[in-house]
mmCIF entry with sequence, helices, sheets and N, C-alpha, C, O atoms, coordinates in Angstrom:
data_MODEL
# 
_entry.id   MODEL 
# 
_entity.id                         1 
_entity.type                       polymer 
_entity.pdbx_number_of_molecules   1 
# 
_entity_poly.entity_id                      1 
_entity_poly.type                           'polypeptide(L)' 
_entity_poly.nstd_linkage                   no 
_entity_poly.nstd_monomer                   no 
_entity_poly.pdbx_seq_one_letter_code       MEDVRAETKRVTWPSAQQIRATTVVVILTVFFFGVYFGVLDWVFSAAIGWLLRLGS 
_entity_poly.pdbx_seq_one_letter_code_can   MEDVRAETKRVTWPSAQQIRATTVVVILTVFFFGVYFGVLDWVFSAAIGWLLRLGS 
_entity_poly.pdbx_strand_id                 A 
# 
loop_
_entity_poly_seq.entity_id 
_entity_poly_seq.num 
_entity_poly_seq.mon_id 
_entity_poly_seq.hetero 
1 1  MET n 
1 2  GLU n 
1 3  ASP n 
1 4  VAL n 
1 5  ARG n 
1 6  ALA n 
1 7  GLU n 
1 8  THR n 
1 9  LYS n 
1 10 ARG n 
1 11 VAL n 
1 12 THR n 
1 13 TRP n 
1 14 PRO n 
1 15 SER n 
1 16 ALA n 
1 17 GLN n 
1 18 GLN n 
1 19 ILE n 
1 20 ARG n 
1 21 ALA n 
1 22 THR n 
1 23 THR n 
1 24 VAL n 
1 25 VAL n 
1 26 VAL n 
1 27 ILE n 
1 28 LEU n 
1 29 THR n 
1 30 VAL n 
1 31 PHE n 
1 32 PHE n 
1 33 PHE n 
1 34 GLY n 
1 35 VAL n 
1 36 TYR n 
1 37 PHE n 
1 38 GLY n 
1 39 VAL n 
1 40 LEU n 
1 41 ASP n 
1 42 TRP n 
1 43 VAL n 
1 44 PHE n 
1 45 SER n 
1 46 ALA n 
1 47 ALA n 
1 48 ILE n 
1 49 GLY n 
1 50 TRP n 
1 51 LEU n 
1 52 LEU n 
1 53 ARG n 
1 54 LEU n 
1 55 GLY n 
1 56 SER n 
# 
_struct_asym.id          A 
_struct_asym.entity_id   1 
# 
loop_
_struct_conf.conf_type_id 
_struct_conf.id 
_struct_conf.pdbx_PDB_helix_id 
_struct_conf.beg_label_comp_id 
_struct_conf.beg_label_asym_id 
_struct_conf.beg_label_seq_id 
_struct_conf.pdbx_beg_PDB_ins_code 
_struct_conf.end_label_comp_id 
_struct_conf.end_label_asym_id 
_struct_conf.end_label_seq_id 
_struct_conf.pdbx_end_PDB_ins_code 
_struct_conf.beg_auth_comp_id 
_struct_conf.beg_auth_asym_id 
_struct_conf.beg_auth_seq_id 
_struct_conf.end_auth_comp_id 
_struct_conf.end_auth_asym_id 
_struct_conf.end_auth_seq_id 
_struct_conf.pdbx_PDB_helix_class 
_struct_conf.details 
_struct_conf.pdbx_PDB_helix_length 
HELX_P HELX_P1 AA1 GLU A 2  ? ARG A 10 ? GLU A 2  ARG A 10 1 ? 9  
HELX_P HELX_P2 AA2 ALA A 16 ? GLY A 55 ? ALA A 16 GLY A 55 1 ? 40 
# 
_struct_conf_type.id          HELX_P 
_struct_conf_type.criteria    ? 
_struct_conf_type.reference   ? 
# 
loop_
_atom_site.group_PDB 
_atom_site.id 
_atom_site.type_symbol 
_atom_site.label_atom_id 
_atom_site.label_alt_id 
_atom_site.label_comp_id 
_atom_site.label_asym_id 
_atom_site.label_entity_id 
_atom_site.label_seq_id 
_atom_site.pdbx_PDB_ins_code 
_atom_site.Cartn_x 
_atom_site.Cartn_y 
_atom_site.Cartn_z 
_atom_site.occupancy 
_atom_site.B_iso_or_equiv 
_atom_site.pdbx_formal_charge 
_atom_site.auth_seq_id 
_atom_site.auth_comp_id 
_atom_site.auth_asym_id 
_atom_site.auth_atom_id 
_atom_site.pdbx_PDB_model_num 
ATOM 1   N N  . MET A 1 1  ? -36.776 -10.176 -6.635  1.00 0.00 ? 1  MET A N  1 
ATOM 2   C CA . MET A 1 1  ? -35.665 -10.374 -7.592  1.00 0.00 ? 1  MET A CA 1 
ATOM 3   C C  . MET A 1 1  ? -35.810 -9.463  -8.705  1.00 0.00 ? 1  MET A C  1 
ATOM 4   O O  . MET A 1 1  ? -34.807 -9.096  -9.317  1.00 0.00 ? 1  MET A O  1 
ATOM 5   N N  . GLU A 1 2  ? -36.980 -9.059  -9.026  1.00 0.00 ? 2  GLU A N  1 
ATOM 6   C CA . GLU A 1 2  ? -37.215 -8.182  -10.159 1.00 0.00 ? 2  GLU A CA 1 
ATOM 7   C C  . GLU A 1 2  ? -36.592 -6.756  -9.785  1.00 0.00 ? 2  GLU A C  1 
ATOM 8   O O  . GLU A 1 2  ? -36.071 -6.069  -10.663 1.00 0.00 ? 2  GLU A O  1 
ATOM 9   N N  . ASP A 1 3  ? -36.651 -6.396  -8.646  1.00 0.00 ? 3  ASP A N  1 
ATOM 10  C CA . ASP A 1 3  ? -36.086 -5.103  -8.165  1.00 0.00 ? 3  ASP A CA 1 
ATOM 11  C C  . ASP A 1 3  ? -34.512 -5.112  -8.266  1.00 0.00 ? 3  ASP A C  1 
ATOM 12  O O  . ASP A 1 3  ? -33.910 -4.078  -8.558  1.00 0.00 ? 3  ASP A O  1 
ATOM 13  N N  . VAL A 1 4  ? -33.878 -6.262  -8.027  1.00 0.00 ? 4  VAL A N  1 
ATOM 14  C CA . VAL A 1 4  ? -32.472 -6.429  -8.086  1.00 0.00 ? 4  VAL A CA 1 
ATOM 15  C C  . VAL A 1 4  ? -32.117 -6.237  -9.615  1.00 0.00 ? 4  VAL A C  1 
ATOM 16  O O  . VAL A 1 4  ? -31.163 -5.546  -9.972  1.00 0.00 ? 4  VAL A O  1 
ATOM 17  N N  . ARG A 1 5  ? -32.876 -6.839  -10.407 1.00 0.00 ? 5  ARG A N  1 
ATOM 18  C CA . ARG A 1 5  ? -32.461 -6.756  -11.933 1.00 0.00 ? 5  ARG A CA 1 
ATOM 19  C C  . ARG A 1 5  ? -32.633 -5.279  -12.325 1.00 0.00 ? 5  ARG A C  1 
ATOM 20  O O  . ARG A 1 5  ? -31.782 -4.688  -12.989 1.00 0.00 ? 5  ARG A O  1 
ATOM 21  N N  . ALA A 1 6  ? -33.717 -4.732  -11.908 1.00 0.00 ? 6  ALA A N  1 
ATOM 22  C CA . ALA A 1 6  ? -33.858 -3.356  -12.337 1.00 0.00 ? 6  ALA A CA 1 
ATOM 23  C C  . ALA A 1 6  ? -32.785 -2.389  -11.831 1.00 0.00 ? 6  ALA A C  1 
ATOM 24  O O  . ALA A 1 6  ? -32.309 -1.508  -12.547 1.00 0.00 ? 6  ALA A O  1 
ATOM 25  N N  . GLU A 1 7  ? -32.461 -2.581  -10.667 1.00 0.00 ? 7  GLU A N  1 
ATOM 26  C CA . GLU A 1 7  ? -31.307 -1.760  -10.045 1.00 0.00 ? 7  GLU A CA 1 
ATOM 27  C C  . GLU A 1 7  ? -30.108 -2.053  -10.671 1.00 0.00 ? 7  GLU A C  1 
ATOM 28  O O  . GLU A 1 7  ? -29.305 -1.129  -10.805 1.00 0.00 ? 7  GLU A O  1 
ATOM 29  N N  . THR A 1 8  ? -29.780 -3.338  -11.149 1.00 0.00 ? 8  THR A N  1 
ATOM 30  C CA . THR A 1 8  ? -28.555 -3.639  -11.762 1.00 0.00 ? 8  THR A CA 1 
ATOM 31  C C  . THR A 1 8  ? -28.400 -2.963  -13.107 1.00 0.00 ? 8  THR A C  1 
ATOM 32  O O  . THR A 1 8  ? -27.296 -2.681  -13.573 1.00 0.00 ? 8  THR A O  1 
ATOM 33  N N  . LYS A 1 9  ? -29.600 -2.702  -13.739 1.00 0.00 ? 9  LYS A N  1 
ATOM 34  C CA . LYS A 1 9  ? -29.538 -1.989  -15.131 1.00 0.00 ? 9  LYS A CA 1 
ATOM 35  C C  . LYS A 1 9  ? -29.257 -0.602  -14.891 1.00 0.00 ? 9  LYS A C  1 
ATOM 36  O O  . LYS A 1 9  ? -28.679 0.005   -15.793 1.00 0.00 ? 9  LYS A O  1 
ATOM 37  N N  . ARG A 1 10 ? -29.585 0.055   -13.760 1.00 0.00 ? 10 ARG A N  1 
ATOM 38  C CA . ARG A 1 10 ? -29.369 1.372   -13.515 1.00 0.00 ? 10 ARG A CA 1 
ATOM 39  C C  . ARG A 1 10 ? -27.961 1.726   -13.126 1.00 0.00 ? 10 ARG A C  1 
ATOM 40  O O  . ARG A 1 10 ? -27.634 2.912   -13.135 1.00 0.00 ? 10 ARG A O  1 
ATOM 41  N N  . VAL A 1 11 ? -27.071 0.761   -12.772 1.00 0.00 ? 11 VAL A N  1 
ATOM 42  C CA . VAL A 1 11 ? -25.795 1.002   -12.245 1.00 0.00 ? 11 VAL A CA 1 
ATOM 43  C C  . VAL A 1 11 ? -24.947 1.472   -13.315 1.00 0.00 ? 11 VAL A C  1 
ATOM 44  O O  . VAL A 1 11 ? -25.091 0.951   -14.421 1.00 0.00 ? 11 VAL A O  1 
ATOM 45  N N  . THR A 1 12 ? -24.013 2.453   -13.140 1.00 0.00 ? 12 THR A N  1 
ATOM 46  C CA . THR A 1 12 ? -23.174 2.905   -14.012 1.00 0.00 ? 12 THR A CA 1 
ATOM 47  C C  . THR A 1 12 ? -21.881 2.091   -13.918 1.00 0.00 ? 12 THR A C  1 
ATOM 48  O O  . THR A 1 12 ? -21.112 2.291   -12.977 1.00 0.00 ? 12 THR A O  1 
ATOM 49  N N  . TRP A 1 13 ? -21.633 1.243   -14.797 1.00 0.00 ? 13 TRP A N  1 
ATOM 50  C CA . TRP A 1 13 ? -20.362 0.324   -14.688 1.00 0.00 ? 13 TRP A CA 1 
ATOM 51  C C  . TRP A 1 13 ? -19.173 1.075   -15.168 1.00 0.00 ? 13 TRP A C  1 
ATOM 52  O O  . TRP A 1 13 ? -19.235 1.901   -16.079 1.00 0.00 ? 13 TRP A O  1 
ATOM 53  N N  . PRO A 1 14 ? -18.093 0.761   -14.529 1.00 0.00 ? 14 PRO A N  1 
ATOM 54  C CA . PRO A 1 14 ? -16.842 1.391   -15.090 1.00 0.00 ? 14 PRO A CA 1 
ATOM 55  C C  . PRO A 1 14 ? -16.374 0.788   -16.390 1.00 0.00 ? 14 PRO A C  1 
ATOM 56  O O  . PRO A 1 14 ? -16.610 -0.374  -16.720 1.00 0.00 ? 14 PRO A O  1 
ATOM 57  N N  . SER A 1 15 ? -15.683 1.673   -17.115 1.00 0.00 ? 15 SER A N  1 
ATOM 58  C CA . SER A 1 15 ? -15.194 1.103   -18.434 1.00 0.00 ? 15 SER A CA 1 
ATOM 59  C C  . SER A 1 15 ? -14.153 0.296   -18.379 1.00 0.00 ? 15 SER A C  1 
ATOM 60  O O  . SER A 1 15 ? -13.640 0.227   -17.262 1.00 0.00 ? 15 SER A O  1 
ATOM 61  N N  . ALA A 1 16 ? -13.607 -0.418  -19.319 1.00 0.00 ? 16 ALA A N  1 
ATOM 62  C CA . ALA A 1 16 ? -12.470 -1.316  -19.240 1.00 0.00 ? 16 ALA A CA 1 
ATOM 63  C C  . ALA A 1 16 ? -11.158 -0.487  -18.889 1.00 0.00 ? 16 ALA A C  1 
ATOM 64  O O  . ALA A 1 16 ? -10.284 -0.943  -18.151 1.00 0.00 ? 16 ALA A O  1 
ATOM 65  N N  . GLN A 1 17 ? -11.098 0.664   -19.431 1.00 0.00 ? 17 GLN A N  1 
ATOM 66  C CA . GLN A 1 17 ? -9.906  1.530   -19.264 1.00 0.00 ? 17 GLN A CA 1 
ATOM 67  C C  . GLN A 1 17 ? -9.934  2.002   -17.820 1.00 0.00 ? 17 GLN A C  1 
ATOM 68  O O  . GLN A 1 17 ? -8.856  2.032   -17.226 1.00 0.00 ? 17 GLN A O  1 
ATOM 69  N N  . GLN A 1 18 ? -11.076 2.385   -17.167 1.00 0.00 ? 18 GLN A N  1 
ATOM 70  C CA . GLN A 1 18 ? -11.062 2.714   -15.783 1.00 0.00 ? 18 GLN A CA 1 
ATOM 71  C C  . GLN A 1 18 ? -10.617 1.524   -14.858 1.00 0.00 ? 18 GLN A C  1 
ATOM 72  O O  . GLN A 1 18 ? -9.906  1.696   -13.869 1.00 0.00 ? 18 GLN A O  1 
ATOM 73  N N  . ILE A 1 19 ? -11.087 0.322   -15.258 1.00 0.00 ? 19 ILE A N  1 
ATOM 74  C CA . ILE A 1 19 ? -10.882 -0.831  -14.496 1.00 0.00 ? 19 ILE A CA 1 
ATOM 75  C C  . ILE A 1 19 ? -9.301  -1.148  -14.540 1.00 0.00 ? 19 ILE A C  1 
ATOM 76  O O  . ILE A 1 19 ? -8.684  -1.474  -13.526 1.00 0.00 ? 19 ILE A O  1 
ATOM 77  N N  . ARG A 1 20 ? -8.736  -1.028  -15.746 1.00 0.00 ? 20 ARG A N  1 
ATOM 78  C CA . ARG A 1 20 ? -7.229  -1.199  -15.929 1.00 0.00 ? 20 ARG A CA 1 
ATOM 79  C C  . ARG A 1 20 ? -6.537  -0.208  -15.086 1.00 0.00 ? 20 ARG A C  1 
ATOM 80  O O  . ARG A 1 20 ? -5.588  -0.573  -14.393 1.00 0.00 ? 20 ARG A O  1 
ATOM 81  N N  . ALA A 1 21 ? -6.945  1.047   -15.089 1.00 0.00 ? 21 ALA A N  1 
ATOM 82  C CA . ALA A 1 21 ? -6.187  2.161   -14.414 1.00 0.00 ? 21 ALA A CA 1 
ATOM 83  C C  . ALA A 1 21 ? -6.308  1.913   -12.883 1.00 0.00 ? 21 ALA A C  1 
ATOM 84  O O  . ALA A 1 21 ? -5.335  2.112   -12.156 1.00 0.00 ? 21 ALA A O  1 
ATOM 85  N N  . THR A 1 22 ? -7.354  1.532   -12.452 1.00 0.00 ? 22 THR A N  1 
ATOM 86  C CA . THR A 1 22 ? -7.569  1.316   -11.010 1.00 0.00 ? 22 THR A CA 1 
ATOM 87  C C  . THR A 1 22 ? -6.763  0.136   -10.589 1.00 0.00 ? 22 THR A C  1 
ATOM 88  O O  . THR A 1 22 ? -6.104  0.204   -9.551  1.00 0.00 ? 22 THR A O  1 
ATOM 89  N N  . THR A 1 23 ? -6.768  -1.020  -11.373 1.00 0.00 ? 23 THR A N  1 
ATOM 90  C CA . THR A 1 23 ? -6.073  -2.177  -11.016 1.00 0.00 ? 23 THR A CA 1 
ATOM 91  C C  . THR A 1 23 ? -4.532  -1.837  -11.035 1.00 0.00 ? 23 THR A C  1 
ATOM 92  O O  . THR A 1 23 ? -3.836  -2.337  -10.152 1.00 0.00 ? 23 THR A O  1 
ATOM 93  N N  . VAL A 1 24 ? -3.947  -1.010  -11.997 1.00 0.00 ? 24 VAL A N  1 
ATOM 94  C CA . VAL A 1 24 ? -2.584  -0.624  -11.937 1.00 0.00 ? 24 VAL A CA 1 
ATOM 95  C C  . VAL A 1 24 ? -2.356  0.128   -10.593 1.00 0.00 ? 24 VAL A C  1 
ATOM 96  O O  . VAL A 1 24 ? -1.394  -0.176  -9.888  1.00 0.00 ? 24 VAL A O  1 
ATOM 97  N N  . VAL A 1 25 ? -3.191  1.063   -10.247 1.00 0.00 ? 25 VAL A N  1 
ATOM 98  C CA . VAL A 1 25 ? -3.041  1.810   -9.110  1.00 0.00 ? 25 VAL A CA 1 
ATOM 99  C C  . VAL A 1 25 ? -2.956  0.889   -7.785  1.00 0.00 ? 25 VAL A C  1 
ATOM 100 O O  . VAL A 1 25 ? -2.107  1.077   -6.914  1.00 0.00 ? 25 VAL A O  1 
ATOM 101 N N  . VAL A 1 26 ? -3.844  -0.035  -7.735  1.00 0.00 ? 26 VAL A N  1 
ATOM 102 C CA . VAL A 1 26 ? -3.974  -0.948  -6.614  1.00 0.00 ? 26 VAL A CA 1 
ATOM 103 C C  . VAL A 1 26 ? -2.710  -1.705  -6.474  1.00 0.00 ? 26 VAL A C  1 
ATOM 104 O O  . VAL A 1 26 ? -2.106  -1.742  -5.402  1.00 0.00 ? 26 VAL A O  1 
ATOM 105 N N  . ILE A 1 27 ? -2.257  -2.375  -7.660  1.00 0.00 ? 27 ILE A N  1 
ATOM 106 C CA . ILE A 1 27 ? -1.037  -3.200  -7.701  1.00 0.00 ? 27 ILE A CA 1 
ATOM 107 C C  . ILE A 1 27 ? 0.190   -2.416  -7.278  1.00 0.00 ? 27 ILE A C  1 
ATOM 108 O O  . ILE A 1 27 ? 1.009   -2.907  -6.502  1.00 0.00 ? 27 ILE A O  1 
ATOM 109 N N  . LEU A 1 28 ? 0.313   -1.258  -7.762  1.00 0.00 ? 28 LEU A N  1 
ATOM 110 C CA . LEU A 1 28 ? 1.512   -0.357  -7.497  1.00 0.00 ? 28 LEU A CA 1 
ATOM 111 C C  . LEU A 1 28 ? 1.409   -0.043  -5.985  1.00 0.00 ? 28 LEU A C  1 
ATOM 112 O O  . LEU A 1 28 ? 2.436   -0.114  -5.311  1.00 0.00 ? 28 LEU A O  1 
ATOM 113 N N  . THR A 1 29 ? 0.307   0.278   -5.445  1.00 0.00 ? 29 THR A N  1 
ATOM 114 C CA . THR A 1 29 ? 0.187   0.703   -3.953  1.00 0.00 ? 29 THR A CA 1 
ATOM 115 C C  . THR A 1 29 ? 0.497   -0.519  -3.015  1.00 0.00 ? 29 THR A C  1 
ATOM 116 O O  . THR A 1 29 ? 1.170   -0.398  -1.991  1.00 0.00 ? 29 THR A O  1 
ATOM 117 N N  . VAL A 1 30 ? 0.013   -1.573  -3.395  1.00 0.00 ? 30 VAL A N  1 
ATOM 118 C CA . VAL A 1 30 ? 0.348   -2.834  -2.700  1.00 0.00 ? 30 VAL A CA 1 
ATOM 119 C C  . VAL A 1 30 ? 1.853   -3.118  -2.740  1.00 0.00 ? 30 VAL A C  1 
ATOM 120 O O  . VAL A 1 30 ? 2.476   -3.448  -1.731  1.00 0.00 ? 30 VAL A O  1 
ATOM 121 N N  . PHE A 1 31 ? 2.389   -2.982  -3.906  1.00 0.00 ? 31 PHE A N  1 
ATOM 122 C CA . PHE A 1 31 ? 3.875   -3.244  -4.134  1.00 0.00 ? 31 PHE A CA 1 
ATOM 123 C C  . PHE A 1 31 ? 4.676   -2.250  -3.215  1.00 0.00 ? 31 PHE A C  1 
ATOM 124 O O  . PHE A 1 31 ? 5.597   -2.633  -2.495  1.00 0.00 ? 31 PHE A O  1 
ATOM 125 N N  . PHE A 1 32 ? 4.270   -0.993  -3.292  1.00 0.00 ? 32 PHE A N  1 
ATOM 126 C CA . PHE A 1 32 ? 4.927   0.117   -2.577  1.00 0.00 ? 32 PHE A CA 1 
ATOM 127 C C  . PHE A 1 32 ? 4.905   -0.092  -1.140  1.00 0.00 ? 32 PHE A C  1 
ATOM 128 O O  . PHE A 1 32 ? 5.938   0.063   -0.489  1.00 0.00 ? 32 PHE A O  1 
ATOM 129 N N  . PHE A 1 33 ? 3.780   -0.442  -0.576  1.00 0.00 ? 33 PHE A N  1 
ATOM 130 C CA . PHE A 1 33 ? 3.609   -0.677  0.876   1.00 0.00 ? 33 PHE A CA 1 
ATOM 131 C C  . PHE A 1 33 ? 4.236   -1.999  1.261   1.00 0.00 ? 33 PHE A C  1 
ATOM 132 O O  . PHE A 1 33 ? 4.652   -2.108  2.414   1.00 0.00 ? 33 PHE A O  1 
ATOM 133 N N  . GLY A 1 34 ? 4.341   -2.950  0.476   1.00 0.00 ? 34 GLY A N  1 
ATOM 134 C CA . GLY A 1 34 ? 5.012   -4.183  0.726   1.00 0.00 ? 34 GLY A CA 1 
ATOM 135 C C  . GLY A 1 34 ? 6.359   -3.897  0.976   1.00 0.00 ? 34 GLY A C  1 
ATOM 136 O O  . GLY A 1 34 ? 6.848   -4.187  2.068   1.00 0.00 ? 34 GLY A O  1 
ATOM 137 N N  . VAL A 1 35 ? 7.093   -3.299  -0.008  1.00 0.00 ? 35 VAL A N  1 
ATOM 138 C CA . VAL A 1 35 ? 8.499   -2.987  0.056   1.00 0.00 ? 35 VAL A CA 1 
ATOM 139 C C  . VAL A 1 35 ? 8.770   -2.032  1.352   1.00 0.00 ? 35 VAL A C  1 
ATOM 140 O O  . VAL A 1 35 ? 9.751   -2.171  2.082   1.00 0.00 ? 35 VAL A O  1 
ATOM 141 N N  . TYR A 1 36 ? 7.818   -1.101  1.521   1.00 0.00 ? 36 TYR A N  1 
ATOM 142 C CA . TYR A 1 36 ? 8.109   -0.056  2.707   1.00 0.00 ? 36 TYR A CA 1 
ATOM 143 C C  . TYR A 1 36 ? 7.967   -0.898  3.910   1.00 0.00 ? 36 TYR A C  1 
ATOM 144 O O  . TYR A 1 36 ? 8.910   -0.807  4.696   1.00 0.00 ? 36 TYR A O  1 
ATOM 145 N N  . PHE A 1 37 ? 7.014   -1.693  4.237   1.00 0.00 ? 37 PHE A N  1 
ATOM 146 C CA . PHE A 1 37 ? 6.891   -2.370  5.495   1.00 0.00 ? 37 PHE A CA 1 
ATOM 147 C C  . PHE A 1 37 ? 7.966   -3.474  5.487   1.00 0.00 ? 37 PHE A C  1 
ATOM 148 O O  . PHE A 1 37 ? 8.379   -3.863  6.580   1.00 0.00 ? 37 PHE A O  1 
ATOM 149 N N  . GLY A 1 38 ? 8.415   -3.971  4.448   1.00 0.00 ? 38 GLY A N  1 
ATOM 150 C CA . GLY A 1 38 ? 9.628   -4.928  4.500   1.00 0.00 ? 38 GLY A CA 1 
ATOM 151 C C  . GLY A 1 38 ? 10.870  -4.290  4.900   1.00 0.00 ? 38 GLY A C  1 
ATOM 152 O O  . GLY A 1 38 ? 11.623  -4.846  5.700   1.00 0.00 ? 38 GLY A O  1 
ATOM 153 N N  . VAL A 1 39 ? 11.126  -3.162  4.395   1.00 0.00 ? 39 VAL A N  1 
ATOM 154 C CA . VAL A 1 39 ? 12.282  -2.354  4.761   1.00 0.00 ? 39 VAL A CA 1 
ATOM 155 C C  . VAL A 1 39 ? 12.132  -1.926  6.197   1.00 0.00 ? 39 VAL A C  1 
ATOM 156 O O  . VAL A 1 39 ? 13.163  -1.929  6.869   1.00 0.00 ? 39 VAL A O  1 
ATOM 157 N N  . LEU A 1 40 ? 11.091  -1.586  6.725   1.00 0.00 ? 40 LEU A N  1 
ATOM 158 C CA . LEU A 1 40 ? 10.833  -1.085  8.079   1.00 0.00 ? 40 LEU A CA 1 
ATOM 159 C C  . LEU A 1 40 ? 10.919  -2.258  8.998   1.00 0.00 ? 40 LEU A C  1 
ATOM 160 O O  . LEU A 1 40 ? 11.364  -2.108  10.136  1.00 0.00 ? 40 LEU A O  1 
ATOM 161 N N  . ASP A 1 41 ? 10.523  -3.394  8.569   1.00 0.00 ? 41 ASP A N  1 
ATOM 162 C CA . ASP A 1 41 ? 10.739  -4.565  9.344   1.00 0.00 ? 41 ASP A CA 1 
ATOM 163 C C  . ASP A 1 41 ? 12.143  -4.957  9.557   1.00 0.00 ? 41 ASP A C  1 
ATOM 164 O O  . ASP A 1 41 ? 12.551  -5.298  10.667  1.00 0.00 ? 41 ASP A O  1 
ATOM 165 N N  . TRP A 1 42 ? 12.941  -4.910  8.432   1.00 0.00 ? 42 TRP A N  1 
ATOM 166 C CA . TRP A 1 42 ? 14.358  -5.287  8.375   1.00 0.00 ? 42 TRP A CA 1 
ATOM 167 C C  . TRP A 1 42 ? 15.135  -4.175  9.187   1.00 0.00 ? 42 TRP A C  1 
ATOM 168 O O  . TRP A 1 42 ? 16.144  -4.527  9.798   1.00 0.00 ? 42 TRP A O  1 
ATOM 169 N N  . VAL A 1 43 ? 14.772  -2.990  9.227   1.00 0.00 ? 43 VAL A N  1 
ATOM 170 C CA . VAL A 1 43 ? 15.458  -1.895  10.063  1.00 0.00 ? 43 VAL A CA 1 
ATOM 171 C C  . VAL A 1 43 ? 15.258  -2.217  11.545  1.00 0.00 ? 43 VAL A C  1 
ATOM 172 O O  . VAL A 1 43 ? 16.183  -2.277  12.355  1.00 0.00 ? 43 VAL A O  1 
ATOM 173 N N  . PHE A 1 44 ? 13.980  -2.418  11.823  1.00 0.00 ? 44 PHE A N  1 
ATOM 174 C CA . PHE A 1 44 ? 13.620  -2.715  13.261  1.00 0.00 ? 44 PHE A CA 1 
ATOM 175 C C  . PHE A 1 44 ? 14.317  -3.943  13.707  1.00 0.00 ? 44 PHE A C  1 
ATOM 176 O O  . PHE A 1 44 ? 14.932  -3.960  14.773  1.00 0.00 ? 44 PHE A O  1 
ATOM 177 N N  . SER A 1 45 ? 14.242  -4.939  12.949  1.00 0.00 ? 45 SER A N  1 
ATOM 178 C CA . SER A 1 45 ? 14.885  -6.261  13.327  1.00 0.00 ? 45 SER A CA 1 
ATOM 179 C C  . SER A 1 45 ? 16.464  -6.145  13.590  1.00 0.00 ? 45 SER A C  1 
ATOM 180 O O  . SER A 1 45 ? 17.015  -6.756  14.505  1.00 0.00 ? 45 SER A O  1 
ATOM 181 N N  . ALA A 1 46 ? 17.088  -5.360  12.758  1.00 0.00 ? 46 ALA A N  1 
ATOM 182 C CA . ALA A 1 46 ? 18.474  -4.998  12.846  1.00 0.00 ? 46 ALA A CA 1 
ATOM 183 C C  . ALA A 1 46 ? 18.751  -4.269  14.124  1.00 0.00 ? 46 ALA A C  1 
ATOM 184 O O  . ALA A 1 46 ? 19.664  -4.596  14.882  1.00 0.00 ? 46 ALA A O  1 
ATOM 185 N N  . ALA A 1 47 ? 17.968  -3.314  14.329  1.00 0.00 ? 47 ALA A N  1 
ATOM 186 C CA . ALA A 1 47 ? 18.129  -2.406  15.489  1.00 0.00 ? 47 ALA A CA 1 
ATOM 187 C C  . ALA A 1 47 ? 17.944  -3.176  16.881  1.00 0.00 ? 47 ALA A C  1 
ATOM 188 O O  . ALA A 1 47 ? 18.715  -2.973  17.819  1.00 0.00 ? 47 ALA A O  1 
ATOM 189 N N  . ILE A 1 48 ? 16.924  -4.031  16.950  1.00 0.00 ? 48 ILE A N  1 
ATOM 190 C CA . ILE A 1 48 ? 16.625  -4.789  18.066  1.00 0.00 ? 48 ILE A CA 1 
ATOM 191 C C  . ILE A 1 48 ? 17.846  -5.857  18.322  1.00 0.00 ? 48 ILE A C  1 
ATOM 192 O O  . ILE A 1 48 ? 18.336  -6.072  19.430  1.00 0.00 ? 48 ILE A O  1 
ATOM 193 N N  . GLY A 1 49 ? 18.239  -6.476  17.118  1.00 0.00 ? 49 GLY A N  1 
ATOM 194 C CA . GLY A 1 49 ? 19.325  -7.442  17.280  1.00 0.00 ? 49 GLY A CA 1 
ATOM 195 C C  . GLY A 1 49 ? 20.540  -6.626  17.796  1.00 0.00 ? 49 GLY A C  1 
ATOM 196 O O  . GLY A 1 49 ? 21.231  -7.130  18.681  1.00 0.00 ? 49 GLY A O  1 
ATOM 197 N N  . TRP A 1 50 ? 20.838  -5.442  17.323  1.00 0.00 ? 50 TRP A N  1 
ATOM 198 C CA . TRP A 1 50 ? 22.010  -4.641  17.781  1.00 0.00 ? 50 TRP A CA 1 
ATOM 199 C C  . TRP A 1 50 ? 21.874  -4.329  19.269  1.00 0.00 ? 50 TRP A C  1 
ATOM 200 O O  . TRP A 1 50 ? 22.836  -4.451  20.027  1.00 0.00 ? 50 TRP A O  1 
ATOM 201 N N  . LEU A 1 51 ? 20.656  -3.922  19.687  1.00 0.00 ? 51 LEU A N  1 
ATOM 202 C CA . LEU A 1 51 ? 20.446  -3.547  21.118  1.00 0.00 ? 51 LEU A CA 1 
ATOM 203 C C  . LEU A 1 51 ? 20.694  -4.861  21.902  1.00 0.00 ? 51 LEU A C  1 
ATOM 204 O O  . LEU A 1 51 ? 21.401  -4.825  22.909  1.00 0.00 ? 51 LEU A O  1 
ATOM 205 N N  . LEU A 1 52 ? 20.123  -6.047  21.466  1.00 0.00 ? 52 LEU A N  1 
ATOM 206 C CA . LEU A 1 52 ? 20.327  -7.312  22.331  1.00 0.00 ? 52 LEU A CA 1 
ATOM 207 C C  . LEU A 1 52 ? 21.656  -7.578  22.407  1.00 0.00 ? 52 LEU A C  1 
ATOM 208 O O  . LEU A 1 52 ? 22.102  -7.806  23.532  1.00 0.00 ? 52 LEU A O  1 
ATOM 209 N N  . ARG A 1 53 ? 22.533  -7.608  21.309  1.00 0.00 ? 53 ARG A N  1 
ATOM 210 C CA . ARG A 1 53 ? 23.954  -7.830  21.335  1.00 0.00 ? 53 ARG A CA 1 
ATOM 211 C C  . ARG A 1 53 ? 24.724  -6.815  22.246  1.00 0.00 ? 53 ARG A C  1 
ATOM 212 O O  . ARG A 1 53 ? 25.725  -7.156  22.877  1.00 0.00 ? 53 ARG A O  1 
ATOM 213 N N  . LEU A 1 54 ? 24.225  -5.600  22.281  1.00 0.00 ? 54 LEU A N  1 
ATOM 214 C CA . LEU A 1 54 ? 24.868  -4.665  23.141  1.00 0.00 ? 54 LEU A CA 1 
ATOM 215 C C  . LEU A 1 54 ? 24.671  -4.894  24.505  1.00 0.00 ? 54 LEU A C  1 
ATOM 216 O O  . LEU A 1 54 ? 25.571  -4.614  25.296  1.00 0.00 ? 54 LEU A O  1 
ATOM 217 N N  . GLY A 1 55 ? 23.540  -5.398  24.906  1.00 0.00 ? 55 GLY A N  1 
ATOM 218 C CA . GLY A 1 55 ? 23.259  -5.695  26.305  1.00 0.00 ? 55 GLY A CA 1 
ATOM 219 C C  . GLY A 1 55 ? 23.835  -6.961  26.826  1.00 0.00 ? 55 GLY A C  1 
ATOM 220 O O  . GLY A 1 55 ? 23.830  -7.162  28.040  1.00 0.00 ? 55 GLY A O  1 
ATOM 221 N N  . SER A 1 56 ? 24.337  -7.840  25.987  1.00 0.00 ? 56 SER A N  1 
ATOM 222 C CA . SER A 1 56 ? 24.888  -9.067  26.484  1.00 0.00 ? 56 SER A CA 1 
ATOM 223 C C  . SER A 1 56 ? 26.331  -9.142  26.628  1.00 0.00 ? 56 SER A C  1 
ATOM 224 O O  . SER A 1 56 ? 26.856  -10.172 27.051  1.00 0.00 ? 56 SER A O  1 
# 
């Protein structure tokens, strides 16, 4: 356990500004990909629905 404490003291922790910047990047990336995949899902669903109606 002593080794763990010693190693924890040697870790270079990120600053509050770095944490905020990284958090913003992660949130924006998740939002972007959520919208991207949502639109992609909507397009494919519409295309498959159109193809199914075309075949019947």
